[in-house]
C-alpha positions in Angstrom: 4.9 23.1 31.0 5.7 19.2 30.8 9.1 18.1 32.8 11.8 17.2 30.3 13.1 13.4 30.9 16.1 12.8 29.2 16.2 9.8 26.9 18.5 6.7 28.4 22.1 7.1 27.7 23.3 4.0 25.5 26.4 2.1 27.0 26.6 -0.9 24.5 26.1 -0.7 20.9 26.0 -4.6 20.8 22.4 -6.3 20.6 22.6 -9.6 22.8 20.6 -12.3 23.7 21.3 -15.1 25.7 20.0 -19.1 25.6 16.8 -18.2 27.2 15.7 -15.7 24.7 16.9 -18.1 22.0 14.5 -21.2 24.0 11.6 -19.4 23.7 10.2 -21.0 21.1 11.4 -23.1 17.7 11.4 -22.4 13.9 9.5 -25.1 11.5 9.7 -25.0 7.5 7.0 -25.0 5.5 6.2 -24.5 1.6 9.5 -22.7 1.1 8.7 -20.5 4.2 10.6 -20.4 7.8 8.1 -19.7 10.3 7.8 -19.6 14.3 5.7 -21.7 16.5 3.7 -19.0 18.2 4.7 -18.7 22.1 4.4 -16.3 25.1 6.4 -13.1 25.4 6.9 -10.5 28.5 6.8 -6.6 27.2 8.1 -4.7 30.2 8.6 -1.2 31.2 9.1 1.2 34.0 6.2 3.8 34.7 6.9 7.0 32.5 6.7 10.4 34.4 3.0 11.3 32.6 1.8 7.9 33.7 2.1 8.8 37.7 -1.1 9.4 39.4 -3.1 8.2 36.8 -4.9 4.5 37.1 -3.7 1.5 35.1 -7.5 1.7 33.9 -6.9 5.1 32.4 -3.7 4.4 30.8 -4.4 1.4 28.8 -8.2 3.4 28.0 -6.2 6.2 26.5 -2.4 5.3 25.7 -3.2 1.6 24.5 -6.5 2.1 22.6 -5.8 -0.7 19.8 -7.0 -3.3 22.6 -10.6 -3.1 24.2 -10.6 -2.6 28.1 -12.0 -6.1 28.3 -9.0 -7.5 27.1 -6.8 -5.9 30.3 -9.4 -6.9 32.4 -9.0 -10.4 30.9 -5.5 -10.1 31.1 -5.2 -9.4 34.5 -7.9 -12.0 36.0 -5.3 -14.2 34.1 -2.2 -13.4 35.5 -0.8 -11.8 32.8 -0.5 -8.0 34.0 2.1 -7.4 36.8 2.6 -4.7 38.7 6.3 -4.5 40.7 6.3 -8.3 39.9 2.9 -8.8 41.8 -0.3 -9.9 40.1 -2.5 -6.9 39.2 -6.3 -7.6 40.5 -7.5 -4.2 40.0 -7.2 -1.7 37.1 -8.1 1.0 39.2 -4.7 0.7 40.9 -3.0 4.6 41.0 0.8 4.2 39.5 3.9 5.5 41.4 6.9 7.2 40.0 9.5 3.9 39.5 6.8 1.1 39.2 7.7 -1.7 36.9 4.9 -3.1 34.9 4.8 -6.2 32.9 2.5 -7.7 30.2 2.4 -11.4 29.4 1.4 -12.0 25.5 0.9 -14.6 23.1 3.0 -13.6 20.0 2.8 -14.8 16.5 5.7 -14.0 13.6 5.0 -13.2 10.3 6.6 -15.8 8.4 10.1 -15.3 6.1 12.0 -17.0 3.1 13.1 -20.4 3.7 16.6 -19.6 2.0 19.4 -19.6 5.0 21.6 -17.0 5.8 25.0 -17.4 4.2 28.4 -16.3 6.1 30.4 -14.6 3.6 33.6 -14.0 5.9 34.4 -14.2 9.6 37.2 -13.4 11.8 37.5 -12.4 15.0 36.2 -9.2 14.6 33.6 -9.0 12.0 31.5 -11.6 10.5 29.7 -10.6 7.0 26.6 -12.7 5.6 24.5 -12.4 2.6 21.0 -11.5 4.0 18.0 -13.5 2.0 14.8 -10.9 0.9 11.9 -10.6 3.8 14.2 -11.1 7.1 14.3 -7.9 9.5 17.9 -7.6 10.9 16.8 -7.3 14.2 13.8 -7.9 16.5 11.2 -4.7 16.0 7.8 -4.7 15.4 6.1 -8.1 15.0 9.5 -9.8 14.4 12.2 -11.3 16.7 12.9 -14.6 16.1 12.4 -14.7 12.4 15.5 -11.9 12.4 19.0 -12.1 11.1 20.3 -11.1 14.8 17.8 -14.5 15.7 18.8 -16.8 13.3 22.6 -16.2 13.4 22.6 -16.7 17.2 20.0 -19.9 17.4 22.0 -21.6 14.5 25.5 -20.2 14.0 26.1 -19.7 17.8 26.8 -16.2 17.0 25.7 -13.5 19.9 26.5 -10.2 21.0 26.9 -8.9 17.7 26.9 -5.1 17.1 25.0 -3.8 14.0 27.4 -1.7 11.7 24.5 -0.9 8.9 21.1 -2.0 8.1 19.3 -3.5 5.1 15.5 -3.1 4.3 13.6 -6.2 5.3 13.4 -6.7 1.5 16.5 -6.3 0.6 19.2 -8.6 0.3 22.6 -9.0 0.1 25.6 -8.1 2.0 25.4 -7.4 5.4 28.5 -6.7 8.3 28.4 -7.0 12.1 31.2 -6.4 14.3 32.0 -9.0 17.4 33.4 -5.8 19.8 32.4 -2.6 20.8 35.9 -1.5 19.4 35.6 -2.5 16.3 32.1 -0.9 16.2 33.2 2.4 16.9 36.2 2.3 14.6 33.7 1.3 11.9 31.1 4.2 13.1 33.7 6.8 12.8 34.4 5.8 9.1 30.4 5.8 8.5 30.9 9.7 10.3 33.5 10.7 8.1 31.6 9.0 4.9 34.8 6.7 4.1 32.1 4.2 3.5 31.0 3.0 -0.1 28.2 0.9 -0.8 26.9 -0.6 -4.2 23.6 -1.7 -5.1 22.1 -3.4 -8.2 18.2 -3.8 -9.0 16.2 -4.6 -11.7 14.0 -1.8 -12.7 10.8 -1.3 -15.0 11.0 -0.1 -18.7 14.8 0.9 -20.6 16.8 3.0 -18.2 19.4 5.7 -19.8 22.4 4.2 -20.7 24.5 7.6 -19.9 25.3 7.9 -16.0 22.4 9.3 -14.2 22.5 11.2 -11.2 19.5 11.9 -8.8 19.4 14.5 -6.2 16.0 14.8 -5.1 15.2 15.4 -1.2 13.3 13.0 0.5 10.5 13.1 3.1 8.8 10.3 5.5 5.2 9.8 4.9 4.7 7.3 7.2 7.0 5.3 9.8 4.4 2.6 10.3 3.8 1.5 6.9 7.3 2.9 5.8 6.4 5.1 2.9 8.3 8.1 1.7 8.4 10.5 -1.5 10.3 13.1 -2.9 9.4 16.5 -1.4 11.1 19.8 -1.2 10.7 19.8 2.5 12.4 16.6 2.8 16.2 15.6 3.3 18.5 16.1 1.0 20.2 13.1 -0.6 22.1 11.7 -3.7 22.2 8.2 -5.6 24.1 7.7 -8.9 22.8 4.9 -11.2 24.1 3.1 -13.9 22.4 0.7 -16.5 24.0 -2.9 -16.5 21.7 -4.5 -19.1 18.6 -4.5 -20.5 16.6 -7.2 -22.0 13.6 -5.4 -23.7 11.3 -4.7 -21.0 13.3 -4.7 -18.1 17.0 -3.2 -16.9 19.4 -4.3 -14.4 21.1 -1.3 -12.6 23.8 -0.3 -10.7 22.9 2.2 -7.8 25.6 3.9 -5.6 24.1 6.1 -2.6 25.9 8.6 -1.6 23.8 9.4 1.3 21.6 7.1 3.5 17.9 8.4 3.5 14.8 5.7 4.3 14.2 4.0 1.0 16.5 6.5 -1.1 17.5 4.3 -4.1 13.5 2.7 -4.5 12.3 6.5 -4.0 14.7 7.9 -6.6 13.9 5.4 -9.3 10.0 5.7 -8.9 11.1 9.3 -9.2 12.9 8.9 -12.4 10.0 6.7 -13.8 12.4 3.2 -13.4 10.6 1.6 -10.1 11.9 -1.4 -9.2 9.8 -4.2 -11.1 8.4 -6.3 -8.1 8.5 -3.4 -5.2 5.4 -3.6 -3.0 5.3 -0.2 -2.2 6.4 2.1 -4.8 5.5 0.2 -7.8 2.0 -0.1 -6.8 -1.2 1.8 -8.5 -1.8 3.7 -5.8 0.6 6.3 -6.8 -1.5 6.9 -9.7 -1.4 6.2 -13.5 2.6 7.4 -13.7 3.2 5.1 -10.7 5.0 8.2 -9.0 7.2 9.6 -11.8 8.7 12.9 -11.4 6.7 13.4 -8.0 3.7 13.2 -9.8 0.9 11.8 -7.3 -2.1 13.3 -7.8 -3.2 12.5 -3.8 -2.7 13.6 -0.4 -0.6 11.7 2.0 -3.4 10.6 4.0 -5.0 9.6 0.2 -2.1 7.6 -0.5 -1.4 5.4 2.1 -5.1 4.9 2.2 -4.9 3.7 -1.3 -1.7 1.6 -0.9 -3.5 -0.1 2.2 -6.6 -1.0 0.0 -4.7 -2.2 -2.7 -2.5 -4.7 -0.9 -5.9 -5.6 1.2 -7.6 -6.5 -2.0 -4.6 -8.9 -2.5 -4.4 -10.3 0.4 -0.9 -9.2 0.7 -0.8 -7.2 3.8 1.8 -9.2 5.1 4.4 -8.7 2.2 4.4 -5.1 4.0 5.5 -6.5 7.5 1.9 -5.6 8.5 -1.4 -7.2 9.4 -4.9 -5.4 9.7 -4.2 -5.3 13.1 -1.4 -2.6 12.7 -3.7 -0.7 11.3 -6.2 -0.5 14.0 -3.5 1.4 15.8 -4.2 5.4 16.3 -2.0 8.6 16.8 0.7 8.3 14.5 2.3 11.2 13.7 4.4 11.9 10.6 6.9 13.5 12.6 6.9 11.1 15.5 10.2 8.9 16.3 13.7 9.3 15.8 16.2 6.2 14.6 17.1 4.3 17.3 17.4 0.7 19.1 14.3 -0.9 17.5 15.6 -4.3 19.7 15.2 -2.6 23.1 12.2 -0.8 22.3 10.3 -3.3 21.1 10.9 -4.8 24.4 9.5 -1.9 26.5 6.1 -1.3 26.0 4.0 -3.4 27.8 1.1 -4.0 25.5 2.5 -4.0 22.1 5.8 -4.1 20.1 7.3 -0.9 19.1 6.7 1.7 16.7 10.0 1.6 14.9 10.9 4.2 13.1 11.9 3.7 9.4 14.5 6.1 9.0 18.2 4.9 9.6 21.0 7.4 8.6 23.7 4.4 8.0 21.8 2.7 5.1 19.3 3.8 2.4 16.9 0.8 2.4 16.2 0.5 5.9 12.4 0.2 6.5 11.1 -1.1 10.1 7.2 -1.7 10.7 5.5 -1.0 13.8 2.9 -3.9 15.4 0.0 -3.2 17.7 -2.4 -5.8 19.0 -5.3 -7.1 17.5 -8.8 -5.9 18.3 -11.3 -8.6 20.2 -14.7 -9.1 19.1 -14.9 -12.0 21.6 -16.4 -11.2 25.1 -13.8 -11.2 26.9 -15.6 -10.2 30.4 -17.1 -14.0 30.6 -13.8 -16.2 29.7 -13.4 -18.4 32.6 -10.2 -17.4 34.2 -9.7 -21.5 35.9 -10.2 -23.3 33.0 -9.6 -20.6 29.6 -6.9 -18.4 30.9 -3.9 -20.4 32.5 -0.8 -20.4 31.0 -0.3 -24.0 30.9 0.2 -23.9 34.7 2.8 -21.7 35.0 2.9 -18.5 37.2 5.2 -16.6 34.8 3.7 -17.1 31.4 6.4 -19.0 30.4 6.1 -22.6 29.1 8.2 -25.6 29.1 10.9 -26.1 26.9 9.1 -28.2 24.3 5.7 -27.5 25.9 4.7 -24.3 24.1 0.8 -23.5 23.9 0.2 -22.6 20.0 -3.6 -21.7 21.0 -4.8 -18.9 23.3 -7.8 -18.0 24.5 -6.8 -14.2 24.6 -5.2 -14.2 21.3 -7.3 -12.9 18.8 -4.4 -14.4 16.3 -5.4 -17.9 17.4 -8.7 -17.5 15.3 -7.5 -15.7 12.6 -7.1 -17.4 9.1 -3.8 -15.8 7.2 -2.8 -16.5 3.8 0.6 -17.3 3.5 3.0 -15.5 1.1 4.5 -17.3 -1.5 8.4 -17.3 -1.4 8.0 -15.7 -4.7 6.5 -12.6 -3.1 9.0 -12.6 -0.5 11.9 -11.1 -3.0 12.3 -7.6 -4.2 15.1 -7.0 -7.0 17.2 -5.2 -4.9 20.5 -6.7 -3.7 23.7 -5.0 -2.0 26.2 -6.0 -3.9 29.2 -4.6 -2.3 30.3 -2.8 1.0 33.7 -1.3 1.4 35.5 0.6 3.8 38.7 2.2 4.5 40.9 -1.3 5.2 37.9 -4.0 4.1 35.7 -4.8 1.2 32.8 -7.4 1.0 30.7 -8.6 -2.0 28.4 -11.1 -2.7 27.4 -12.9 -5.8 25.1 -11.5 -8.2 21.3 -12.8 -7.7 20.1 -14.5 -10.2 17.2 -12.2 -11.4 20.2 -9.5 -12.2 22.1 -11.9 -15.0 21.6 -10.4 -18.3 20.0 -13.5 -19.8 17.2 -13.6 -16.8 13.7 -14.3 -17.8 10.7 -14.0 -15.5 
């Protein structure tokens, strides 16, 4: 059989980024959105065991098929592919054990809401923030600078934070970070002993029952890439308590107490109960059928469901709301069983050609969803691009640009030639909010969101 290579041991739970990372690009604000100027970025990796003895051309052609081979040849001519820090001129070069590969790419990040991150509490041990909807917690997939970790580092000087729990990109609310490894370890122990309490509030479709509702349906991940789950007997056991707070004649505000932390647990259980979150971009869609997945009644295979969801968002030009683009759908080889919960910030920088395929599951939080990113297919004849005139990176051999001289156009980048519709700020809000986070010796709360007020009207 294949040689078993154990995964690297994680020595530090913190995510550390320095001034050189924050200086890669800058933000600008437009139409209620926070945007990132396109920038050059290096994906780095050591040669994997299965690559040894194979040519670079063979590895690119079999494992990184989202780009045509012409792209990699053009990237090599441009000096963007480096092997052991030497420019790759010949893709027929055979890889050896411990070879180090670096690929410089032009990155475009999806916009997020311009709403600022509000700091709820800070001391020498922790920092607690009120996360806006649409922001991922840490770098993963197509997001790097448009993440809570980077914004806190760049705009608040808060660095080397340890992620204690995560929230789904579209979920807002209380988010807690430890400032030291010791504090992180202490709170992680509370997580393992189930001493933490999390309380959410949401607005759902219809009149939710007045009495307390307990849902214990098992949940199965359908797709890590798109971030979709459903109730299934083969899924993982979980439990959520629900209590109605108000009803305005068409929608209800519901208090949610997850007792376990499965992927999208609250959203999937609400859908199963027939009361999906009002503006949930996944679980309140027509693709789930006339009952919108109530009672687990879908009437489609997993593949048919995913295709219907993608087509529904594509027709509305709202794929970006899911955190994916057309390029992400071109990636092949996804397995429903692939991936384990891990450090997406690290894995995103490990792949030499594109962003990480970050799994959606996180045992610490029921509402986390990270989406994979893959490069775009190109319809331009990359073989004939003129190296001297069109492929230079501002004259910088390292693929880097000056602090204020970043190039926003790149001849190898298909996104530079793609026109995208910006989402509206309203599209970047989902009515699910983490209201309270309580441990053995702490409790942090945020204010009730405007859409959860009893007299709120859309």
